[in-house]
Backbone as a ProteinNet text record, in pm:
[ID]
protein_1_A
[PRIMARY]
MKTVEEIKVAIEAAVPGAVVAVAPNPSPCGQHSLRLDAAHAVAVAAFLRDDAELRLDFLSNVTGVDWPDKEIAEKVKVTRTVTKTVDGVEQTAEETVEETRKRIEPGCLEVVYHLYSMEKKLGPVVIRLRTVNRTDQAELPSLTPVWRSAEFQEREVFDLYGVVFAGHPDLRRLLMWDAFKDFPMRRDYKDPDDYEYEPTAHDEVLVRAQAHKDREQGTATPASKDCSPGTPAANSEQGLTTA
[TERTIARY]
2618.9	2768.3	2767.7	2889.9	2922.7	2909.5	2869.5	2863.3	3002.4	3029.7	3148.7	3190.3	3094.7	3140.5	3189.6	3096.7	3170	3276.2	3317.4	3449.7	3540	3514.2	3624.4	3664.9	3578	3569.2	3677.9	3620.4	3717.2	3871.3	3870.9	4018.1	4085.4	4048.7	4114	4147.7	4047	4085.7	4186.6	4211.8	4269.2	4446.1	4448.5	4586.7	4582.5	4674.6	4705.9	4736.6	4716.5	4752.3	4704.5	4620.1	4570.7	4465.9	4490.6	4380.6	4289.8	4184.9	4070.4	3948.6	3900.6	3801.7	3698	3582.5	3484.8	3447	3469.9	3423.9	3265.5	3203.4	3049.1	3024.5	2947.8	2913.5	2740.2	2688.1	2606.1	2495.5	2564	2463.4	2349.8	2275.3	2138.2	2179.2	2320.9	2376.5	2438.8	2458.4	2529.5	2603.9	2733.3	2801.6	2947.3	2961	3047.7	3162.5	3302.2	3417.7	3497.6	3597.1	3699.8	3841.3	3865.8	4018.7	4111.7	4212.7	4317.2	4451.4	4505.8	4635	4763.7	4840.6	4935.2	4989.3	5063	5170.5	5113.4	4990.3	4908.7	4839.5	4832.4	4761.3	4777.9	4910.8	4933.5	4874.7	4909.4	4849.6	4704.1	4635.3	4493.2	4451.9	4490	4472.5	4475	4574.5	4575.4	4460.6	4454.5	4307.4	4195.4	4194	4062	4046.1	4160.6	4157.5	4123.3	4208.3	4221.7	4114	4036.1	3933	3833.9	3784.9	3690.1	3573.5	3517.9	3383.2	3375.4	3493.5	3489.6	3540	3653.5	3741.7	3729.8	3773.5	3768.1	3884.7	3865.1	3988.3	3990.2	3903.2	3931.4	3911.3	4032.5	4039	4001.7	3873.9	3833.5	3840.9	3885.1	3920.6	4019.6	4098.9	4181.2	4179.8	4164.9	4113.3	4196.1	4260.2	4306.8	4205.1	4211.6	4164.4	4255.7	4253.1	4343.2	4260.9	4310.7	4257.5	4357.5	4318.2	4443.2	4434.3	4539.3	4530	4369.3	4338.2	4218.9	4228.3	4176.7	4168.2	4053.1	4081.2	3966.2	3962.6	3829.2	3836.9	3720.8	3778.4	3712.4	3681.4	3612.6	3572.3	3618.1	3681.4	3718.2	3711.3	3706.7	3684.4	3810.1	3861.2	3997.5	3966.1	4015.6	4041.7	4130.6	4082.7	4189.4	4195.7	4302.6	4284.2	4298.8	4196.9	4161.3	4175.7	4184.5	4179.6	4049.7	3992.3	3899.9	3885	3805.1	3820.2	3686.3	3685.6	3532.4	3557.7	3441.4	3458.6	3579.1	3644.8	3765.4	3877.6	3863.1	3980.9	4015.5	4111.8	4137.9	4175.9	4113.5	4081.5	4127.9	4186	4213.2	4124.3	4082.9	3958.6	4012.4	3947.4	3937.1	3800.9	3800.3	3690.3	3709.1	3595.6	3607.5	3543.1	3604.6	3567.7	3568	3512.1	3478.8	3580.3	3675.5	3771.5	3756.6	3783.5	3820.3	3932	3986	4130.8	4146.7	4218.5	4237.8	4364.6	4331.8	4459.2	4427.8	4563.8	4561.2	4553.6	4491.8	4457.6	4535.1	4667.1	4748.7	4646	4674.2	4608.4	4674.8	4615.2	4680	4621.1	4659.2	4602.3	4560	4481.3	4373.3	4365.4	4406.1	4379	4273.5	4202.4	4050.1	4059.7	4035	4011.2	3893.6	3844.2	3701	3732.8	3675	3700.8	3602.7	3596.7	3481.5	3524.7	3433.1	3453.5	3401	3499.3	3422.8	3391.1	3425.3	3405.8	3242.2	3208.4	3120.3	3003.4	3063.2	2944.4	2923.8	3018.5	2981.9	3055.5	3037.3	3073.1	3009.6	3054	3198.8	3212.6	3341.8	3390.6	3506	3474.5	3582.2	3668	3803.8	3926.3	3990.9	4027.2	4104.9	4226.9	4325.8	4454.7	4493	4526.9	4589.6	4730.9	4775	4927.3	4937.5	5060.4	5079.3	5024.8	5103.7	5062.4	5066.6	5064	5071.3	5202.4	5316.6	5448.4	5557.8	5602.2	5727	5706.5	5582.5	5542.3	5394.5	5445.3	5327.2	5352.9	5368.8	5404.1	5309.6	5270.8	5169.3	5235	5185.9	5256.5	5153.3	5202.8	5124.5	5087.8	4962.6	4890.6	4891	4979.9	4993.7	5052.3	5117.8	5153.1	5041.2	4911	4799.7	4726.8	4675	4590.4	4699.1	4723.2	4821.9	4715.6	4599.8	4531.2	4559	4619.1	4676	4781.7	4856.9	4992.2	4967.8	4878	4853.7	4771.7	4695.2	4603.3	4682	4769.6	4846.6	4968.6	4994.8	5073.8	5034.8	4874.1	4807.7	4800.2	4743.8	4757.5	4876.2	5007.3	5119.2	5165.7	5083.9	5135.5	5035	4901.6	4854.7	4824.1	4854.1	4833.2	4958.7	5065.3	5198.1	5198.7	5150.3	5134.1	5249.2	5356.9	5471.6	5422.4	5412.1	5370.5	5475.2	5530.9	5661.8	5590.5	5708.2	5689.7	5629.9	5581.2	5526.7	5650.2	5611.3	5734.2	5762.8	5662.2	5722.8	5689	5708.1	5661.6	5714.3	5649.6	5672.9	5555.2	5581.6	5442.4	5398.6	5260.2	5200.7	5099.2	5066.7	4999.1	5100.4	5150.4	5242.5	5379.7	5462.8	5602	5691.2	5791.3	5902.9	5937.4	5958.4	6005.8	5924.9	5794.3	5690.2	5707	5652	5685	5604.9	5465.4	5373.5	5260	5143.2	5059.9	4910.7	4858.4	4746.3	4587.9	4603.3	4480.9	4488.6	4567.4	4566.8	4495.8	4418.9	4292.8	4400.2	4518.9	4561	4679.1	4661.2	4744.6	4689	4796.8	4761.7	4843.3	4760.6	4755.5	4925	5015.2	5125.8	5052.6	5154.2	5115.7	5218.9	5269.8	5384.2	5310.3	5183.6	5138.8	5151.4	5282.8	5292	5336.2	5376.5	5400.6	5272.5	5141.3	5050.9	5027.6	5008.7	4975.1	4864.2	4781	4664.8	4661.2	4798.8	4784.5	4765.1	4652.4	4617.4	4548.6	4527.5	4479.9	4516.5	4403.5	4462.4	4584.2	4597.7	4697.8	4852.2	4849.3	4974.8	5006	4907.6	4916.3	4959.7	4935.2	4997.1	5143.2	5168	5298	5418.1	5363.3	5454.6	5481.5	5362.6	5407.9	5497.7	5484.7	5550.6	5694.1	5709.4	5856.7	5902.7	5822.2	5880.2	5878.7	5831.8	5877.2	6011.9	6031.6	6176.9	6284.8	6259.2	6352.4	6364.6	6253.9	6247.4	6211.5	6143.7	6079.4	5950	5896.2	5747	5694.5	5535.8	5460.6	5366.7	5360.5	5288.9	5133.7	5076.5	4928.1	4856.3	4759.6	4688.6	4594.8	4597.6	4476.8	4412.3	4282.1	4237.2	4231.6	4294.8	4351	4276.1	4142.1	4039.1	4031.2	3993.2	3975.2	3856.6	3912.6	3781.6	3790.2	3855.8	3887.1	3978.3	3974.6	4058.7	4221.5	4221.7	4382.1	4420.5	4336	4366.1	4415.2	4319.9	4342	4451.3	4472.3	4611.1	4726.6	4739.3	4810.7	4853.2	4756.6	4749.5	4769.8	4757.6	4794.8	4658.7	4552.9	4411.8	4353.2	4263.7	4176.3	4076.5	3988.1	3857.4	3787.1	3699.5	3594.1	3551.2
14201.4	14202.8	14106.1	14050.4	13963.4	14007.5	13944.2	14012.2	14005.6	14064.3	14072.6	13944.8	13834.2	13714	13632.1	13649.5	13575.1	13617.7	13753	13830	13759.6	13769.6	13662.8	13547.9	13497.6	13317.6	13313.8	13408.1	13440.1	13447.3	13559.3	13602	13484.1	13432.7	13317.8	13184.6	13178.4	13085.4	13113.3	13251.5	13290.3	13352.1	13363.2	13419.9	13320	13207.2	13101.3	13193.5	13164.4	13242.6	13370.1	13426.5	13564.5	13529.2	13621.4	13622.8	13740	13708	13836.1	13806.1	13922.7	13913.8	14005.8	13976.9	14060.8	14161.8	14286.9	14380.4	14444.9	14404.6	14450.6	14565.2	14636.7	14788.8	14795.4	14802.6	14808.9	14900.4	15028.5	15138.5	15111.1	15173.1	15145.7	15116.8	15188.6	15147.1	14985.2	14935.8	14817.5	14815.3	14898.7	14865.4	14795.9	14680.3	14613.6	14591.5	14563.3	14565.7	14479.9	14440.4	14320.1	14375.2	14334.7	14382.8	14240	14303	14233.2	14227	14123.1	14122.8	14185	14258.1	14347.4	14259.1	14140.7	14058	14018.4	14001.8	13955.9	14077.4	14194.7	14324.9	14320.9	14337.8	14381.7	14250.8	14141.2	14034.8	14032.6	14053.5	14077.5	14174.7	14286.2	14409.3	14375.6	14290.8	14271.9	14175.1	14086.6	13988.9	14078.1	14173.6	14248.7	14320.7	14372.9	14466.8	14327.3	14248.3	14190.6	14086.4	14008.9	13926.5	13949.4	13864.2	13870.9	13899.8	13866.2	13905.1	14034.4	14077.8	14204.7	14307.3	14307.2	14419.3	14543.7	14539.4	14676.5	14740.3	14833.1	14912	14996.5	15114.6	15239.2	15272.1	15277.5	15317.3	15491.1	15508.2	15661.2	15712.8	15655.4	15711.8	15651.1	15721.4	15656.4	15711.2	15663.9	15758.5	15684.5	15757.4	15675.4	15695.2	15601.8	15623.2	15598.2	15647	15628.7	15580.7	15452.1	15389.6	15385.4	15484.8	15502.5	15380.9	15386.7	15256.7	15275.9	15164.2	15155.3	15070.7	15114.9	15065.9	14969.8	14850.4	14754.1	14687.2	14703	14640.3	14507.4	14390.6	14262.6	14211.1	14151.8	14081.6	13915.5	13884.5	13738.5	13672.9	13551.2	13467.2	13436.1	13456.1	13390.5	13308.8	13210.3	13121.6	13174.1	13197.7	13225.4	13117.9	13139.3	13067.4	13165.7	13116.9	13252.4	13146.3	13236.2	13168.8	13232.8	13131.3	13149.8	13101.8	13150.2	13122.6	13050.5	12922	12871.2	12774.6	12849	12791.1	12817.8	12923	12926.2	12884.7	12774.7	12734.2	12801.4	12834.6	12894.7	12791.5	12811.7	12699.8	12774.8	12700.8	12760.5	12673.9	12762.1	12717.9	12791.4	12739.1	12805	12870.6	12979	13031.6	13125.8	13097.2	13197.6	13315.1	13445.7	13557	13615.7	13718.1	13786.4	13927.3	13956.5	14100.4	14141	14304	14348.9	14393.1	14344.2	14367.4	14440.1	14550.1	14627.5	14594	14604.7	14592.4	14695.5	14720.4	14829.8	14730.1	14772.5	14709.1	14792.8	14762.9	14869.9	14936.4	15052.2	15109.9	15076.5	15118.3	15111.2	15219.7	15185.8	15313.5	15203.2	15266.3	15173.8	15297.2	15206.1	15279.5	15218.2	15282	15224.6	15282.8	15170.3	15195.3	15158.4	15257.2	15243.7	15201.3	15101.6	15043.6	15035.2	15055	15047.9	14991.4	14970.1	14856.3	14977.1	15054.4	15131.9	15052.9	14916.8	14855.3	14764.6	14747.1	14636.6	14741.2	14893.3	14980.5	14906.5	14878.4	14794	14867.5	14858.9	14923.3	15002.8	15041	15048.5	14921.8	14856.4	14760.8	14816	14785.7	14858.3	14766.3	14778.9	14712.1	14790.2	14730.6	14785.2	14704.9	14817.2	14745.9	14797.3	14757.8	14820.7	14773.1	14855.3	14872.4	14794	14738.8	14674.4	14720.3	14862.5	14967.9	15098.4	15220.1	15340.1	15425.9	15366.9	15383.5	15336.6	15252.2	15189.6	15082.2	15030.3	14942.7	15011.9	15097.3	15181.9	15158.5	15050.2	15042.7	14942.1	14992.2	14905.4	14891.5	14821.3	14814.1	14926.3	14962.7	15074.1	15008.5	15032	14990.3	15072.1	15166.8	15246.2	15182.4	15046.8	14950	14905.9	14893.7	14859.4	14954.1	15039.4	15140.1	15323.1	15350.7	15451.6	15569.2	15577.1	15672	15706.2	15552.6	15592.1	15687.2	15722.8	15787.2	15887.7	16000.9	16118.5	16111.8	16004.7	15965.1	15944.9	15822.9	15762.5	15842.6	15966.1	16073.5	16111.5	16153.7	16234.9	16150.8	16012.2	15937.1	15962.7	15961.4	15921.3	16078.7	16175.2	16318.6	16342.9	16305.5	16356.1	16237.6	16117.2	15997	15926.6	15942.7	15879.2	15714.7	15673.7	15539.8	15547	15450.4	15451.8	15383.2	15384	15298.5	15254	15126.8	15066.9	15027.3	15074.1	15054.2	15166.4	15285.5	15386	15444.3	15502.2	15566.8	15695.2	15769.6	15918.1	15962.4	15901.3	15912.8	16026.6	16128.1	16249.9	16326.5	16418.1	16503.6	16554.8	16586.8	16651.5	16793.4	16810.5	16905.4	17011.8	16924.6	17014.1	17001.7	17090.1	17142.2	16969.9	16989.2	16868.1	16883.7	16994.3	16990.9	16955.5	16934.7	16915	16798.7	16795.3	16678.2	16569	16621.5	16532.4	16514.1	16453.5	16396.5	16447.4	16556.5	16628.4	16574.5	16448.6	16400.8	16294	16243.4	16180.2	16228.2	16117.1	16181	16224.8	16195.8	16262.4	16376.3	16423.3	16557.3	16669.9	16741.9	16885	16984.7	17102	17222.5	17246.5	17316.1	17390	17546.1	17579.5	17718.1	17827.6	17815.9	17918.2	17918.6	17968.4	17978.7	18106.5	18194.8	18322.1	18312.5	18189.5	18161.5	18199.5	18165	18185.5	18301.8	18354.8	18463.7	18536	18487	18570.9	18564.4	18559.7	18511.2	18636.7	18640.8	18758.5	18731.3	18844.2	18818.1	18708.6	18597.5	18484.3	18415.1	18407.8	18328.8	18387.9	18531.8	18601.2	18586.4	18578	18563.5	18440.3	18320.1	18200.9	18214.8	18262.5	18246.4	18319	18440.6	18524.7	18429.9	18370.6	18299.1	18181.7	18105.4	18008	18069.3	18201.3	18218.2	18249.7	18316.1	18334.6	18199.6	18112.3	17968.5	17920.2	17943.2	17896	17985.7	18128.1	18202.5	18228.5	18139.8	18125.3	18254.1	18369.3	18476.8	18464.2	18554.6	18545.9	18580.5	18528.9	18587.3	18689.6	18810.7	18910.3	18870.2	18958.8	18932.1	18944.6	18882.4	18854.7	19010.4	19079	19161.9	19154.4	19195.1	19180.6	19288.3	19280	19388.6	19375.6	19327.8	19328.6	19499.4	19498.5	19670.5	19732.6	19845.4	19909.7	19904.1	19806	19793.7	19900.1	19942.6	20016.2	19991.2	19821	19799	19850.9	19822.7	19820.6	19979.7	20051.8	20190.9	20239.6	20220.5	20268.4	20215.6	20117.7	20065.5	20129.9	20157.1	20277.9	20398.8	20460.3	20574.6	20658.1	20590.3	20670.4	20661.4	20764.8	20794.7	20747.1	20720.8	20708.6	20822.5	20836.5	20932.8	20914.4
16997.3	17040.7	17187	17188.8	17308.2	17447.6	17536.6	17675.4	17689.3	17851.6	17887.5	17933.9	17990.7	18001.7	17906.6	17781.1	17671.7	17610.8	17631.2	17576.4	17695	17805	17891.5	17855.2	17809.4	17766.7	17655.3	17557.4	17440.3	17453.2	17558.1	17556.8	17608.6	17727.5	17810.2	17710.8	17608.1	17501.2	17399.5	17388	17278.9	17305.2	17446.5	17498.2	17646.2	17594.2	17736.2	17845.8	17981.8	18085.3	18152.4	18059.5	18072.4	18200.1	18258.6	18400.8	18358.6	18371.8	18328.5	18433.9	18508.9	18598.3	18538.6	18588	18517.1	18660.1	18636.7	18733.9	18727.6	18804.3	18777.4	18800	18727.9	18772	18814.2	18926.9	18994.6	18955.1	18902.6	18843.4	18745.8	18721.9	18627.5	18490.2	18434.5	18305.7	18301.5	18387.7	18400.6	18299.1	18298.8	18190	18284.8	18263.9	18353.7	18267	18335.8	18260.9	18269	18222.1	18242.8	18305.2	18399.2	18461.9	18413.8	18354.5	18282.1	18391.3	18385.1	18427.5	18378	18407	18366.1	18258.7	18310.1	18219.9	18093.1	18046.2	17907.5	17860.9	17934.5	17849.9	17701.5	17688.8	17565.8	17436.7	17470.4	17387.3	17382.3	17517.6	17520.7	17423.6	17442.6	17342.6	17227.5	17154.7	17025.9	16986.5	17077.6	17047.8	17010.9	17111.2	17108	16970.4	16946.7	16826.1	16683	16682.2	16559.1	16543.5	16673.5	16664.9	16560.3	16468.9	16374	16421.4	16530.8	16562.1	16674.2	16710.4	16790.5	16709.7	16659.8	16574.4	16647.6	16810.3	16896.6	16841	16700.7	16663.2	16671.1	16774.6	16808.3	16984.2	17037.6	17165	17151.5	17252.1	17250.3	17346.5	17494.6	17611.6	17687.8	17769.1	17893.7	17966.8	18110.8	18221.5	18355.5	18447.8	18552.5	18686.2	18767.8	18913	19011.5	19129.8	19251.9	19365.9	19383.6	19527.6	19640.8	19720.7	19828.5	19928.9	19990.1	20101.7	20194.8	20204.6	20319.1	20439	20517.5	20652	20658.3	20684.4	20701.3	20844.1	20907.6	21021.4	21034.5	21069.1	21046.5	21183.9	21217.4	21340	21321.3	21410.4	21393	21559.8	21516.6	21650.7	21708.9	21834.1	21871.9	22001.7	22032.7	22170.6	22237.9	22366.2	22462.6	22581.8	22656.3	22778.7	22872.8	22982.7	23065.4	23252.6	23320	23463.9	23549.5	23577	23647.9	23802.8	23884.8	24029.8	24049.1	24072.4	24085.6	24253.3	24312.6	24463.3	24510.5	24502.8	24585.2	24497.5	24397.6	24323.4	24176.5	24166.1	24055.4	23948.6	23829.6	23684.1	23560.1	23504.4	23344.1	23264.2	23139	23064.5	22935.1	22828.4	22719.6	22651.3	22623.2	22571.2	22446.8	22354.1	22223	22243.5	22211.4	22206.7	22065.7	22048.1	21906.9	21948.6	21833.3	21876.2	21747.9	21729.5	21593.6	21582	21460.7	21392.3	21306.6	21289.4	21195.4	21099.5	20957.9	20888.4	20766.2	20710.9	20605.8	20469.6	20372.1	20235.6	20124.5	20079.9	20001.4	19881.4	19852.1	19721.2	19602.1	19490.9	19383.3	19266	19161.4	19076	18951.3	18887.8	18779.9	18666	18541.6	18415.3	18348	18284	18224.3	18096.4	17996.7	17844.5	17808.3	17735.2	17650	17477.2	17443.2	17319.6	17256.2	17131.9	17032.6	16903.7	16821.5	16699	16588.7	16509.1	16405.8	16292.3	16272.4	16161.2	16180.6	16305.6	16330.7	16417.6	16439.8	16520.9	16652.7	16723.3	16845.8	16950.9	17110.9	17214.8	17292.4	17395.2	17428.2	17483	17509.7	17577.4	17666.9	17814	17903.1	17946.5	17933.2	18011.2	18095.6	18212.1	18324.6	18344.1	18400.6	18435.8	18565.4	18705.5	18809.6	18831	18905.9	18948.9	19081.2	19102.6	19223.5	19375.5	19347.2	19457.6	19441.6	19506.5	19450.4	19469.4	19511.6	19537.4	19444.1	19485.1	19404.6	19305.3	19287.3	19201	19108.9	19033.1	18975	18816	18786.5	18620.1	18561.1	18454.7	18387.7	18223.2	18139.1	18005	17918.3	17821.2	17741.7	17619.3	17612.1	17504.7	17365.5	17365.1	17263.9	17135.2	17138.1	17007.8	16982.6	17050.1	16986.4	16952.3	17013.8	16977.6	17008.2	16878.6	16893.9	16940.6	16970.1	17038.8	17177.6	17254.8	17365.4	17411.4	17297.8	17340.2	17408.3	17376.4	17427.5	17590.8	17583.6	17681	17793.3	17753.5	17870.5	17915.1	17834.1	17888.8	18013	17977.6	18063.7	18191.2	18201.6	18299.4	18395.2	18321.9	18398.8	18468.3	18383.3	18426.3	18571.2	18586.5	18657.5	18789.6	18771.4	18854.9	18879	18793.7	18831.4	18770.7	18707.5	18651.7	18530.4	18548.2	18455	18351.7	18227.5	18086.4	18041.6	18061.8	17970.3	17849.3	17788.4	17630.7	17563.4	17636.4	17570.2	17475.9	17368.7	17296.9	17320.3	17405.4	17450.3	17574.9	17677.5	17810.3	17873.2	17868.7	17955.2	17988.6	18081.1	18123.3	18005.7	18040.6	17941.7	17988.2	18086.2	18135.8	18246	18332.5	18428.5	18363.4	18411.8	18354.1	18412.7	18343.3	18356.3	18507	18585.3	18736.8	18824.2	18779.9	18893.7	18938.1	19066.1	19142.5	19176	19191.8	19241.9	19148.3	19155.7	19083.6	19130.8	19070.3	19094.6	19100.3	19030.2	19025.6	19179.6	19216.5	19343.2	19467.5	19527.5	19609.5	19729.7	19747	19904.7	19831.5	19703	19687.5	19769.9	19784	19859.8	19761.6	19739.1	19676.6	19757.7	19655.5	19731.9	19762.9	19844.8	19882.7	19848.3	19736.2	19681.9	19523.1	19545.7	19370.3	19335.2	19344.5	19315.4	19199	19127.1	18982.4	18882.4	18945.1	18851.7	18818.5	18665.6	18596.6	18661.9	18720.8	18797.3	18924.9	18990.3	19135.1	19197	19331.7	19403.8	19523.9	19597.4	19730.7	19805.1	19844.9	19957.8	19893.8	19769	19719.1	19709.7	19707	19759.1	19900.4	19999.1	20114.4	20167.6	20089.6	20121.4	20057.2	19949.1	19869.4	19983.5	20038.2	20114.4	20240.2	20308.6	20402.3	20386.5	20273.2	20200.7	20216.8	20156.8	20135.5	20315.3	20394.8	20534	20594.8	20558.6	20648.5	20564.6	20465	20371.1	20464	20491.9	20529.6	20681.1	20716.3	20884.9	20949.5	20889.9	20932.5	20967.1	21053.9	21090.9	20963.5	20948.3	20831.8	20915.2	20824.8	20879.3	20861.7	20957.7	20954.1	20808.2	20774.4	20662.6	20675.8	20530.8	20531.9	20405.2	20382.4	20267.5	20161.9	20054.2	19964.5	19846.5	19876.1	19780.8	19725.4	19626.5	19533.2	19617.8	19655.4	19739.1	19910.3	19928.3	20095.7	20141.4	20269.8	20355.2	20305.9	20330.7	20315.8	20183.6	20090.6	19926.5	19921	19953.2	19928.4	19992.3	20096.3	20175.5	20087.1	20051.9	19949	19835.7	19784.2	19669.3	19710.8	19809.8	19851.4	19857.4	19850.4	19834	20004.1	20039.6	20146.7	20150.9	20228.1	20258.4	20328.6	20280.9	20368.3	20503.9
[MASK]
+++++++++++++++++++++++++++++++++++++++++++++++++++++++++++++++++++++++++++++++++++++++++++++++++++++++++++++++++++++++++++++++++++++++++++++++++++++++++++++++++++++++++++++++++++++++++++++++++++++++++++++++++++++++++++++++++++++++++++++++++++

């Protein structure tokens, strides 16, 4: 089987304008992958499927990765004009100092596809696509037109990470309900505190749900109590007495 470097060269020769980068994997498995630009992703996918040497005709898995915004501290050398007193005389001079500057590197969402060739018994070949950011530019092309098995898996990534797949034949939530407004697999996701809708809601879940209602109604939250079976609080609610 070709190495990822050889596949990269083959893609660039077959798909003019395609931007392909090798994403190294430093782990012992050394399973390196190819990061594709979104604009040529569908054309590259079709090439990988149809190329006579590769025949990557089976997409086994699609998953998402959330890369949040990252604060990066960099040390830079800057030249400043300073005033110094020498022998009682003020003089200006330039000096170079090192200072630390911080910047925010915007995060993104990444989608990872694992490809195999059933015909040639080869694989996996791993390809990756990245969105521009995690907010208003979280769109990528759907690869469902190339590999039909991407349909439900891209829906799952859309549902849990918020990646919008342009060209998907049926892009809607798969695990969460339609009115759900967040993306549970993002790293900054916070659990809601109104879990009362859960069929097995109990104990601290009910306490959080009540606190949520109280905040919405502007009322004070009563002190929480342990209502586990067998405790005095639970017995009193059930009209039981303890010895």
